[in-house]
Backbone as CSV, one residue per row, in Angstrom:
resi,resn,N_x,N_y,N_z,CA_x,CA_y,CA_z,C_x,C_y,C_z
1,UNK,-31.736,57.150,-95.704,-31.551,57.494,-94.283,-32.452,56.661,-93.414
2,UNK,-33.636,56.358,-93.841,-34.561,55.539,-93.044,-34.044,54.130,-92.911
3,UNK,-33.561,53.603,-93.995,-33.018,52.239,-93.958,-31.827,52.161,-93.026
4,UNK,-31.001,53.090,-93.023,-29.810,53.094,-92.180,-30.204,53.127,-90.720
5,UNK,-31.223,53.845,-90.336,-31.712,53.926,-88.953,-32.262,52.604,-88.510
6,UNK,-32.945,51.894,-89.376,-33.495,50.585,-89.030,-32.399,49.601,-88.746
7,UNK,-31.368,49.656,-89.538,-30.221,48.754,-89.317,-29.573,49.039,-87.972
8,UNK,-29.470,50.290,-87.669,-28.864,50.652,-86.371,-29.718,50.162,-85.230
9,UNK,-31.007,50.288,-85.377,-31.906,49.807,-84.309,-31.799,48.309,-84.128
10,UNK,-31.713,47.607,-85.258,-31.571,46.141,-85.163,-30.276,45.754,-84.443
11,UNK,-29.236,46.459,-84.779,-27.937,46.180,-84.132,-28.020,46.419,-82.638
12,UNK,-28.721,47.481,-82.279,-28.866,47.798,-80.853,-29.671,46.726,-80.136
13,UNK,-30.726,46.252,-80.861,-31.535,45.202,-80.227,-30.714,43.924,-80.037
14,UNK,-29.924,43.586,-81.025,-29.078,42.380,-80.924,-28.096,42.509,-79.767
15,UNK,-27.515,43.727,-79.691,-26.531,43.960,-78.616,-27.196,43.854,-77.248
16,UNK,-28.404,44.417,-77.161,-29.125,44.347,-75.882,-29.472,42.911,-75.537
17,UNK,-29.899,42.136,-76.600,-30.267,40.746,-76.364,-29.039,39.941,-75.912
18,UNK,-27.901,40.186,-76.536,-26.665,39.479,-76.170,-26.265,39.814,-74.733
19,UNK,-26.342,41.108,-74.451,-25.989,41.516,-73.081,-26.961,40.924,-72.076
20,UNK,-28.251,40.851,-72.476,-29.243,40.254,-71.575,-28.961,38.774,-71.364
21,UNK,-28.580,38.070,-72.449,-28.234,36.641,-72.310,-27.027,36.458,-71.395
22,UNK,-26.055,37.366,-71.571,-24.868,37.286,-70.713,-25.234,37.512,-69.254
23,UNK,-26.117,38.500,-69.067,-26.541,38.792,-67.694,-27.265,37.588,-67.085
24,UNK,-28.139,36.972,-67.920,-28.844,35.795,-67.408,-27.872,34.649,-67.111
25,UNK,-26.881,34.511,-67.989,-25.879,33.455,-67.768,-25.096,33.713,-66.478
26,UNK,-24.706,34.976,-66.315,-23.975,35.347,-65.090,-24.845,35.136,-63.871
27,UNK,-26.132,35.550,-64.030,-27.071,35.390,-62.917,-27.261,33.909,-62.582
28,UNK,-27.367,33.080,-63.632,-27.494,31.643,-63.386,-26.262,31.074,-62.714
29,UNK,-25.109,31.535,-63.189,-23.854,31.069,-62.562,-23.798,31.490,-61.104
30,UNK,-24.200,32.731,-60.856,-24.187,33.222,-59.473,-25.153,32.436,-58.594
31,UNK,-26.323,32.117,-59.164,-27.280,31.325,-58.399,-26.716,29.942,-58.093
32,UNK,-26.037,29.356,-59.104,-25.419,28.041,-58.894,-24.343,28.115,-57.815
33,UNK,-23.527,29.155,-57.887,-22.485,29.328,-56.876,-23.090,29.545,-55.498
34,UNK,-24.208,30.315,-55.496,-24.863,30.555,-54.209,-25.413,29.259,-53.626
35,UNK,-26.002,28.419,-54.527,-26.510,27.132,-54.042,-25.380,26.250,-53.514
36,UNK,-24.246,26.272,-54.255,-23.081,25.504,-53.788,-22.600,26.015,-52.439
37,UNK,-22.508,27.345,-52.317,-22.058,27.949,-51.063,-23.019,27.621,-49.922
38,UNK,-24.325,27.636,-50.246,-25.324,27.303,-49.230,-25.189,25.842,-48.798
39,UNK,-24.956,24.980,-49.806,-24.788,23.568,-49.501,-23.538,23.330,-48.637
40,UNK,-22.475,24.060,-48.953,-21.227,23.936,-48.171,-21.446,24.400,-46.736
41,UNK,-22.174,25.524,-46.607,-22.458,26.030,-45.267,-23.337,25.060,-44.480
42,UNK,-24.296,24.463,-45.177,-25.141,23.471,-44.505,-24.318,22.267,-44.058
43,UNK,-23.397,21.838,-44.926,-22.521,20.717,-44.550,-21.634,21.078,-43.360
44,UNK,-21.093,22.320,-43.397,-20.266,22.764,-42.272,-21.071,22.784,-40.984
45,UNK,-22.303,23.297,-41.080,-23.152,23.345,-39.890,-23.474,21.941,-39.389
46,UNK,-23.728,21.038,-40.353,-23.988,19.644,-39.969,-22.772,19.017,-39.301
47,UNK,-21.579,19.309,-39.839,-20.345,18.793,-39.233,-20.142,19.356,-37.829
48,UNK,-20.435,20.667,-37.664,-20.309,21.271,-36.344,-21.244,20.596,-35.341
49,UNK,-22.469,20.361,-35.783,-23.417,19.677,-34.893,-22.927,18.265,-34.562
50,UNK,-22.401,17.593,-35.602,-21.875,16.239,-35.384,-20.695,16.256,-34.419
51,UNK,-19.801,17.245,-34.598,-18.660,17.372,-33.695,-19.118,17.641,-32.256
52,UNK,-20.121,18.539,-32.123,-20.623,18.844,-30.782,-21.235,17.613,-30.134
53,UNK,-21.977,16.843,-30.932,-22.544,15.604,-30.402,-21.458,14.626,-29.998
54,UNK,-20.419,14.526,-30.856,-19.310,13.628,-30.536,-18.592,14.066,-29.265
55,UNK,-18.359,15.376,-29.145,-17.724,15.893,-27.933,-18.581,15.601,-26.708
56,UNK,-19.889,15.763,-26.851,-20.786,15.483,-25.725,-20.750,14.005,-25.359
57,UNK,-20.739,13.150,-26.393,-20.646,11.708,-26.116,-19.325,11.356,-25.441
58,UNK,-18.231,11.972,-25.899,-16.924,11.721,-25.286,-16.908,12.209,-23.841
59,UNK,-17.508,13.397,-23.623,-17.573,13.913,-22.252,-18.375,12.976,-21.352
60,UNK,-19.512,12.507,-21.859,-20.322,11.572,-21.077,-19.574,10.271,-20.817
61,UNK,-18.819,9.810,-21.823,-18.054,8.575,-21.652,-16.941,8.762,-20.613
62,UNK,-16.285,9.928,-20.668,-15.256,10.216,-19.674,-15.854,10.280,-18.271
63,UNK,-17.019,10.913,-18.147,-17.682,10.978,-16.842,-18.054,9.574,-16.367
64,UNK,-18.532,8.741,-17.311,-18.897,7.371,-16.936,-17.664,6.585,-16.493
65,UNK,-16.557,6.747,-17.248,-15.327,6.054,-16.881,-14.809,6.537,-15.529
66,UNK,-14.911,7.856,-15.274,-14.478,8.381,-13.980,-15.332,7.807,-12.857
67,UNK,-16.638,7.710,-13.105,-17.539,7.133,-12.095,-17.206,5.670,-11.860
68,UNK,-16.955,4.929,-12.946,-16.592,3.508,-12.811,-15.287,3.365,-12.043
69,UNK,-14.311,4.240,-12.377,-13.022,4.179,-11.689,-13.170,4.473,-10.198
70,UNK,-13.958,5.516,-9.877,-14.164,5.845,-8.460,-14.920,4.727,-7.749
71,UNK,-15.877,4.110,-8.457,-16.626,3.008,-7.861,-15.711,1.815,-7.591
72,UNK,-14.816,1.538,-8.564,-13.874,0.429,-8.365,-12.927,0.718,-7.203
73,UNK,-12.466,1.989,-7.116,-11.585,2.356,-6.003,-12.309,2.195,-4.674
74,UNK,-13.569,2.636,-4.636,-14.346,2.473,-3.405,-14.557,1.009,-3.076
75,UNK,-14.801,0.193,-4.109,-14.963,-1.250,-3.881,-13.681,-1.863,-3.351
76,UNK,-12.540,-1.430,-3.928,-11.262,-1.956,-3.445,-11.033,-1.587,-1.982
77,UNK,-11.364,-0.331,-1.640,-11.218,0.082,-0.248,-12.133,-0.719,0.662
78,UNK,-13.359,-0.946,0.205,-14.291,-1.738,1.009,-13.794,-3.173,1.170
79,UNK,-13.245,-3.726,0.083,-12.713,-5.090,0.151,-11.525,-5.148,1.102
80,UNK,-10.631,-4.150,1.004,-9.479,-4.106,1.898,-9.919,-3.954,3.351
81,UNK,-10.914,-3.059,3.564,-11.411,-2.871,4.932,-12.055,-4.159,5.445
82,UNK,-12.830,-4.832,4.571,-13.469,-6.081,4.980,-12.428,-7.158,5.281
83,UNK,-11.372,-7.217,4.453,-10.319,-8.207,4.683,-9.568,-7.909,5.979
84,UNK,-9.292,-6.622,6.208,-8.614,-6.245,7.450,-9.483,-6.583,8.664
85,UNK,-10.777,-6.288,8.556,-11.693,-6.603,9.651,-11.752,-8.105,9.889
86,UNK,-11.786,-8.882,8.793,-11.818,-10.350,8.924,-10.565,-10.856,9.635
87,UNK,-9.407,-10.307,9.247,-8.157,-10.721,9.890,-8.155,-10.341,11.371
88,UNK,-8.672,-9.152,11.665,-8.728,-8.723,13.067,-9.639,-9.638,13.876
89,UNK,-10.787,-10.002,13.284,-11.705,-10.901,13.975,-11.056,-12.263,14.195
90,UNK,-10.384,-12.772,13.163,-9.709,-14.063,13.303,-8.623,-13.993,14.376
91,UNK,-7.860,-12.874,14.374,-6.814,-12.726,15.379,-7.400,-12.669,16.784
92,UNK,-8.526,-11.956,16.946,-9.164,-11.873,18.258,-9.688,-13.241,18.708
93,UNK,-10.280,-13.972,17.762,-10.760,-15.312,18.108,-9.603,-16.209,18.524
94,UNK,-8.513,-16.123,17.765,-7.350,-16.940,18.093,-6.770,-16.539,19.447
95,UNK,-6.731,-15.209,19.680,-6.196,-14.733,20.951,-7.065,-15.189,22.120
96,UNK,-8.375,-15.101,21.958,-9.281,-15.534,23.025,-9.118,-17.031,23.301
97,UNK,-8.947,-17.817,22.235,-8.742,-19.254,22.428,-7.422,-19.518,23.130
98,UNK,-6.392,-18.758,22.761,-5.098,-18.922,23.421,-5.197,-18.555,24.902
99,UNK,-5.907,-17.450,25.183,-6.083,-17.060,26.584,-6.780,-18.175,27.377
100,UNK,-7.806,-18.757,26.754,-8.543,-19.810,27.449,-7.657,-21.022,27.705
101,UNK,-6.874,-21.401,26.690,-5.989,-22.548,26.876,-4.924,-22.272,27.934
102,UNK,-4.389,-21.033,27.915,-3.395,-20.681,28.934,-4.018,-20.730,30.320
103,UNK,-5.275,-20.222,30.415,-5.944,-20.260,31.726,-6.215,-21.694,32.183
104,UNK,-6.313,-22.621,31.237,-6.535,-24.031,31.595,-5.234,-24.775,31.874
105,UNK,-4.102,-24.092,31.703,-2.830,-24.722,32.034,-1.936,-25.020,30.858
106,UNK,-2.419,-24.788,29.642,-1.565,-24.997,28.475,-0.573,-23.844,28.361
107,UNK,0.630,-24.140,27.914,1.654,-23.110,27.752,2.253,-23.209,26.357
108,UNK,2.709,-22.073,25.874,3.390,-21.992,24.579,4.881,-22.006,24.867
109,UNK,5.522,-23.131,24.623,6.923,-23.270,25.002,7.686,-24.045,23.927
110,UNK,7.785,-23.494,22.700,8.506,-24.190,21.629,10.013,-24.098,21.840
111,UNK,10.741,-25.062,21.265,12.197,-24.986,21.369,12.739,-23.990,20.351
112,UNK,14.061,-23.752,20.447,14.673,-22.718,19.598,14.524,-23.031,18.112
113,UNK,14.673,-24.291,17.733,14.576,-24.662,16.327,13.196,-24.386,15.758
114,UNK,12.143,-24.698,16.519,10.780,-24.432,16.064,10.521,-22.931,15.962
115,UNK,11.008,-22.175,16.938,10.821,-20.723,16.886,11.419,-20.128,15.609
116,UNK,12.589,-20.597,15.246,13.253,-20.047,14.067,12.697,-20.624,12.778
117,UNK,12.647,-21.945,12.686,12.292,-22.586,11.423,10.818,-22.393,11.078
118,UNK,9.951,-22.356,12.063,8.517,-22.235,11.777,8.030,-20.799,11.948
119,UNK,8.089,-20.286,13.162,7.457,-18.993,13.439,8.172,-17.830,12.749
120,UNK,9.486,-17.709,12.946,10.190,-16.555,12.379,10.276,-16.653,10.862
121,UNK,10.541,-17.821,10.321,10.631,-17.966,8.868,9.287,-17.656,8.203
122,UNK,8.217,-18.188,8.780,6.904,-17.926,8.201,6.546,-16.448,8.280
123,UNK,6.961,-15.785,9.354,6.696,-14.352,9.494,7.465,-13.566,8.431
124,UNK,8.724,-13.896,8.238,9.537,-13.182,7.253,9.003,-13.387,5.836
125,UNK,8.487,-14.568,5.557,7.963,-14.875,4.234,6.505,-14.481,4.084
126,UNK,5.907,-13.919,5.151,4.526,-13.448,5.156,3.546,-14.574,4.834
127,UNK,3.834,-15.753,5.337,2.917,-16.876,5.180,1.955,-16.909,6.363
128,UNK,0.805,-17.507,6.136,-0.203,-17.583,7.199,0.227,-18.616,8.232
129,UNK,0.303,-18.179,9.478,0.689,-19.079,10.561,-0.551,-19.740,11.155
130,UNK,-0.365,-20.914,11.657,-1.474,-21.651,12.238,-1.722,-21.252,13.685
131,UNK,-2.378,-22.130,14.398,-2.721,-21.851,15.787,-1.460,-21.645,16.631
132,UNK,-1.617,-20.820,17.671,-0.510,-20.430,18.528,0.554,-19.624,17.786
133,UNK,0.138,-18.961,16.714,1.071,-18.054,16.049,1.397,-16.895,16.975
134,UNK,2.625,-16.408,16.866,3.032,-15.235,17.641,2.496,-14.014,16.897
135,UNK,1.593,-13.275,17.532,0.902,-12.190,16.844,1.452,-10.817,17.188
136,UNK,2.144,-10.702,18.304,2.536,-9.370,18.765,3.694,-8.819,17.935
137,UNK,3.529,-7.554,17.499,4.601,-6.810,16.852,4.854,-5.562,17.689
138,UNK,6.082,-5.358,18.097,6.383,-4.225,18.976,7.809,-3.767,18.745
139,UNK,8.036,-2.484,19.006,9.401,-1.949,18.997,10.022,-2.309,20.339
140,UNK,10.453,-3.554,20.448,10.803,-4.140,21.739,11.882,-3.347,22.459
141,UNK,12.915,-2.967,21.754,14.077,-2.367,22.414,13.868,-0.886,22.743
142,UNK,12.781,-0.304,22.239,12.493,1.085,22.579,11.551,1.196,23.770
143,UNK,11.107,0.077,24.303,10.183,0.071,25.433,10.829,-0.629,26.621
144,UNK,10.424,-0.224,27.791,10.930,-0.883,28.986,10.313,-2.279,29.070
145,UNK,11.104,-3.302,29.407,10.557,-4.662,29.463,9.378,-4.811,30.418
146,UNK,9.376,-4.039,31.494,8.253,-4.116,32.428,6.953,-3.686,31.754
147,UNK,7.034,-2.626,30.914,5.851,-2.172,30.192,5.369,-3.208,29.193
148,UNK,6.304,-3.868,28.516,5.920,-4.894,27.554,5.181,-6.034,28.240
149,UNK,5.705,-6.495,29.366,5.066,-7.610,30.065,3.705,-7.189,30.604
150,UNK,3.596,-5.944,31.094,2.305,-5.473,31.613,1.271,-5.348,30.498
151,UNK,1.694,-4.838,29.336,0.747,-4.615,28.242,0.307,-5.914,27.589
152,UNK,1.166,-6.937,27.633,0.835,-8.196,26.984,0.819,-9.334,28.002
153,UNK,0.305,-9.030,29.181,0.331,-10.007,30.264,-0.495,-11.250,29.926
154,UNK,-1.542,-11.092,29.102,-2.422,-12.222,28.821,-1.672,-13.363,28.148
155,UNK,-0.681,-13.041,27.340,0.072,-14.087,26.651,1.432,-14.339,27.284
156,UNK,1.786,-13.543,28.253,3.092,-13.721,28.877,2.978,-14.694,30.039
157,UNK,2.646,-15.925,29.705,2.495,-16.943,30.743,3.835,-17.180,31.430
158,UNK,3.823,-17.145,32.735,5.074,-17.330,33.465,6.071,-16.235,33.226
159,UNK,5.579,-14.995,32.998,6.452,-13.848,32.739,7.330,-14.059,31.502
160,UNK,6.811,-14.757,30.505,7.519,-14.954,29.238,6.625,-14.425,28.119
161,UNK,7.185,-13.583,27.278,6.438,-13.045,26.144,7.242,-13.186,24.866
162,UNK,6.537,-13.393,23.757,7.173,-13.537,22.443,6.728,-12.386,21.552
163,UNK,7.692,-11.760,20.877,7.408,-10.578,20.066,8.197,-10.638,18.767
164,UNK,7.584,-10.086,17.706,8.302,-9.815,16.475,8.690,-8.343,16.463
165,UNK,9.884,-8.054,15.981,10.322,-6.669,15.879,11.243,-6.541,14.671
166,UNK,11.288,-5.337,14.118,12.213,-5.071,13.007,13.456,-4.317,13.475
167,UNK,13.362,-3.682,14.626,14.479,-2.875,15.103,15.251,-3.641,16.161
168,UNK,16.472,-3.224,16.379,17.291,-3.808,17.447,18.246,-2.737,17.948
169,UNK,18.753,-2.870,19.173,19.662,-1.848,19.702,21.000,-1.862,18.980
170,UNK,21.687,-0.766,19.103,22.997,-0.617,18.496,24.063,-1.059,19.501
171,UNK,24.856,-2.070,19.110,25.860,-2.593,20.036,26.944,-1.564,20.358
172,UNK,27.197,-0.648,19.428,28.241,0.347,19.673,27.714,1.540,20.466
173,UNK,26.397,1.692,20.559,25.798,2.757,21.349,24.686,2.169,22.219
174,UNK,25.038,1.438,23.247,24.031,0.693,24.008,23.262,1.514,25.030
175,UNK,23.571,2.798,25.179,22.956,3.569,26.250,21.674,4.274,25.824
176,UNK,21.005,3.783,24.789,19.739,4.368,24.371,18.710,4.231,25.485
177,UNK,18.121,5.354,25.869,17.196,5.344,27.000,15.883,4.671,26.630
178,UNK,15.361,3.877,27.554,14.038,3.263,27.385,13.164,3.596,28.588
179,UNK,13.457,4.698,29.240,12.719,5.046,30.448,11.344,5.605,30.142
180,UNK,10.439,5.478,31.079,9.101,6.063,30.989,8.821,6.792,32.299
181,UNK,7.564,7.185,32.472,7.216,7.962,33.660,7.343,7.149,34.946
182,UNK,7.109,5.835,34.876,7.057,5.068,36.116,8.103,3.956,36.192
183,UNK,9.037,3.917,35.232,10.120,2.926,35.307,11.437,3.619,35.031
184,UNK,12.509,3.047,35.580,13.823,3.651,35.446,14.421,3.323,34.079
185,UNK,15.104,4.319,33.486,15.708,4.112,32.173,16.870,3.142,32.277
186,UNK,17.127,2.459,31.188,18.240,1.527,31.149,18.626,1.218,29.723
187,UNK,19.428,0.186,29.533,19.833,-0.201,28.195,20.125,-1.700,28.184
188,UNK,20.233,-2.247,26.968,20.491,-3.669,26.788,21.978,-3.906,26.533
189,UNK,22.514,-4.954,27.136,23.895,-5.355,26.874,23.869,-6.706,26.167
190,UNK,24.817,-6.911,25.287,24.806,-8.043,24.381,25.658,-9.198,24.885
191,UNK,25.173,-10.399,24.624,25.944,-11.600,24.884,26.484,-12.185,23.588
192,UNK,26.929,-13.419,23.642,27.543,-14.077,22.488,26.464,-14.730,21.625
193,UNK,26.674,-14.704,20.311,25.757,-15.364,19.391,26.034,-16.869,19.375
194,UNK,24.958,-17.641,19.313,25.061,-19.093,19.247,24.216,-19.603,18.090
195,UNK,24.697,-20.642,17.415,23.953,-21.243,16.312,22.754,-22.013,16.845
196,UNK,21.696,-22.031,16.036,20.493,-22.801,16.364,20.279,-23.817,15.258
197,UNK,20.110,-25.091,15.645,19.923,-26.182,14.693,18.477,-26.658,14.738
198,UNK,17.998,-27.096,13.572,16.680,-27.731,13.489,16.819,-28.955,12.600
199,UNK,16.580,-30.109,13.182,16.747,-31.388,12.478,18.138,-31.512,11.881
200,UNK,19.119,-31.103,12.667,20.520,-31.258,12.281,21.065,-30.182,11.369
201,UNK,20.260,-29.203,10.951,20.725,-28.142,10.067,20.607,-26.784,10.755
202,UNK,21.585,-25.923,10.465,21.559,-24.586,11.042,20.441,-23.780,10.400
203,UNK,19.584,-23.197,11.223,18.472,-22.387,10.721,18.579,-20.935,11.162
204,UNK,19.466,-20.633,12.087,19.597,-19.260,12.550,20.550,-19.161,13.716
205,UNK,20.533,-17.989,14.337,21.373,-17.753,15.512,20.517,-17.101,16.587
206,UNK,20.966,-17.254,17.834,20.302,-16.594,18.945,21.348,-15.845,19.755
207,UNK,20.907,-14.827,20.453,21.808,-13.988,21.224,21.085,-13.519,22.478
208,UNK,21.764,-13.631,23.606,21.182,-13.202,24.872,21.464,-11.724,25.084
209,UNK,20.432,-10.969,25.430,20.562,-9.559,25.789,20.025,-9.398,27.207
210,UNK,20.767,-8.683,28.034,20.370,-8.463,29.426,20.123,-6.969,29.634
211,UNK,19.083,-6.688,30.394,18.722,-5.298,30.632,19.476,-4.774,31.830
212,UNK,20.145,-3.635,31.616,20.983,-3.048,32.665,20.437,-1.668,33.010
213,UNK,20.285,-1.418,34.310,19.802,-0.120,34.776,20.547,0.249,36.060
214,UNK,20.929,1.503,36.179,21.636,2.001,37.370,22.903,1.200,37.629
215,UNK,23.589,0.807,36.569,24.856,0.107,36.721,24.737,-1.335,37.126
216,UNK,23.553,-1.927,37.049,23.376,-3.312,37.471,22.505,-4.061,36.477
217,UNK,22.799,-5.329,36.339,21.938,-6.177,35.522,20.625,-6.432,36.255
218,UNK,19.552,-6.320,35.538,18.242,-6.561,36.131,17.797,-7.991,35.827
219,UNK,16.583,-8.308,36.227,16.073,-9.663,36.008,15.487,-9.843,34.610
220,UNK,15.440,-8.755,33.809,14.840,-8.849,32.478,15.889,-9.272,31.450
221,UNK,15.522,-10.246,30.641,16.413,-10.749,29.605,15.617,-11.000,28.331
222,UNK,16.330,-10.945,27.233,15.744,-11.259,25.928,16.656,-12.236,25.208
223,UNK,16.063,-13.269,24.655,16.776,-14.104,23.689,16.284,-13.679,22.316
224,UNK,17.195,-13.131,21.547,16.841,-12.641,20.223,17.225,-13.684,19.176
225,UNK,16.277,-13.965,18.289,16.495,-14.954,17.231,16.462,-14.247,15.879
226,UNK,17.356,-14.676,14.989,17.304,-14.198,13.606,17.701,-15.335,12.671
227,UNK,17.133,-15.308,11.477,17.401,-16.354,10.493,18.809,-16.212,9.937
228,UNK,19.485,-17.321,9.788,20.825,-17.342,9.201,21.057,-18.730,8.583
229,UNK,21.045,-18.853,7.264,20.976,-17.759,6.277,19.565,-17.191,6.161
230,UNK,19.504,-15.919,5.765,18.212,-15.241,5.634,17.666,-15.469,4.221
231,UNK,16.380,-15.754,4.062,15.815,-15.957,2.720,16.038,-14.738,1.830
232,UNK,16.208,-14.993,0.526,16.481,-13.909,-0.425,15.221,-13.171,-0.860
233,UNK,14.065,-13.819,-0.757,12.834,-13.247,-1.319,11.990,-12.536,-0.269
234,UNK,12.629,-11.810,0.640,11.886,-11.054,1.647,11.355,-9.771,1.015
235,UNK,10.094,-9.443,1.288,9.467,-8.275,0.676,9.851,-6.987,1.382
236,UNK,9.856,-7.001,2.722,10.057,-5.758,3.482,11.213,-5.869,4.474
237,UNK,12.162,-6.712,4.187,13.282,-6.834,5.099,13.026,-7.872,6.177
238,UNK,14.052,-8.197,6.954,13.943,-9.281,7.937,13.212,-8.848,9.208
239,UNK,12.684,-9.836,9.902,12.130,-9.673,11.235,13.063,-10.343,12.229
240,UNK,12.995,-9.882,13.478,13.652,-10.557,14.595,12.561,-11.077,15.526
241,UNK,12.853,-12.189,16.153,11.931,-12.742,17.139,12.573,-12.621,18.513
242,UNK,11.853,-12.047,19.450,12.385,-11.814,20.793,11.580,-12.608,21.819
243,UNK,12.281,-13.324,22.647,11.677,-14.027,23.777,12.072,-13.263,25.038
244,UNK,11.121,-12.527,25.574,11.355,-11.694,26.754,10.919,-12.461,27.999
245,UNK,11.770,-12.492,29.002,11.398,-13.214,30.219,12.060,-12.564,31.432
246,UNK,11.603,-12.991,32.583,12.083,-12.502,33.864,12.594,-13.704,34.641
247,UNK,13.908,-13.742,34.816,14.467,-14.939,35.493,14.601,-14.755,36.991
248,UNK,14.209,-13.582,37.531,14.217,-13.371,38.979,15.581,-13.085,39.578
249,UNK,16.622,-13.093,38.768,17.959,-12.849,39.317,18.296,-11.354,39.257
250,UNK,19.204,-10.943,40.090,19.611,-9.531,40.115,21.013,-9.469,40.700
251,UNK,21.972,-9.055,39.868,23.328,-8.996,40.401,24.006,-7.722,39.944
252,UNK,24.926,-7.271,40.791,25.627,-6.014,40.537,26.684,-6.205,39.440
253,UNK,26.846,-5.209,38.617,27.926,-5.211,37.626,28.672,-3.897,37.728
254,UNK,29.866,-3.903,37.216,30.653,-2.673,37.251,30.081,-1.675,36.252
255,UNK,30.169,-0.405,36.609,29.699,0.635,35.703,30.652,0.733,34.518
């Protein structure tokens, strides 16, 4: 009986030792898994920090690009404003020189071919015109001729003024009012179109328009010029050139 008890005790010790080894093995495995899990979490945290840094860098880059874009836009506006100011200054200098020459007796009196081939063509093609360029742009037919001559008297030497315009009256509806507070309303009546030649070639047509008010032709007349044929590469459509003058005549016409 004593021997049998010893054997049982030995078996129990072996079983306990085996179970203890298993527990240690499991514990070691768990520790290894925990270390792996910790390492994975550390990597995830590192990636999150890296992502946050990348997002911050991208945000800063976007802000920098937005600032650069706004700065470029502001520079473009400043350049455009400076260019516009330069053109205005040049136009004023040219106008002052023209006024001085007119006051000294010089007159701007080009023939029809020059008006069409040089001034109107260059205007339509948006090319830079030289000295004595026609600078005035006005809605000629929507204003009373007396107002036009009064407003641009400095260049209307001898009651003659030159204007660029994009609009023209409607021949089928000629009674469009052009009256103001201090002048009587009237309308333009159309004459016949005539060809204009320059160096033997047709460069355009001209048409006489007479201002009619209160059933009578007045002393105000316009010779309207337009290119014919018109260039194909116009950016914003054609211009018309108007020569407004006062011939001093006044005759009655039928209503």
